[in-house]
C-alpha angles and dihedrals in degrees: 000000000000127000133189125222104196127191150124092253094196086181116354108237132200086255089062091046091052092054092047092047090053093045087052088059091053102043135045093233133009125199117203102211114202117200148155125264116210090214095054135066112209132225093207128048120246091254091050092049089048091053094045092050093048090052092048089052100050092104092058111072094185093053122088129181124222141165118252114208109176136003120359092224090056090048090051093048092048091052095041090240113144096183136066119200119205133176124232125211104163141008090264089060088055093052092050096042092048088054091048092047092055092051095044093045094048095043099037112009090245119156121214127217113198117203120192116237114260121257095252100048103012098114102044125099133190088245092056091046092051091047094052092044091050088066092046096260122156111252096160091117090065098047141055113256092254093050092046092051090050092049094048089050094049092048090050089051090051094048091048091051093056 
């Protein structure tokens, strides 16, 4: 059975990788679906996020990375994936994901599997990582080396442009 792990992944963190790794143990195939979120502005372009996610997923042969452009239920239907996997960090994540599950299930018959964030990276978010990095903080312990290098470079470009 296929599952989809959707997200903005701006940037992909080791917390994301942990959820995807665990999903890959539960499902035959996992599709990391990178999309845009109308409520978020991104640091990296869609193509950059796609490349960074593909690099982060090279150790997982049953994981592919794709762009989602439209409704998640349509993406799942097009890829014959009846399950969405999401990670949970806090109770507020549960509240939001439960609401999304109800809509996705009603509209598209999609089931949702919620995996709690792991002990080591369970409370980090891409937003927090970007914020710390914007002030020059070291976030390398939360990112793969390639993603960290890209983030450091992007933040240096932003500081130079000010």
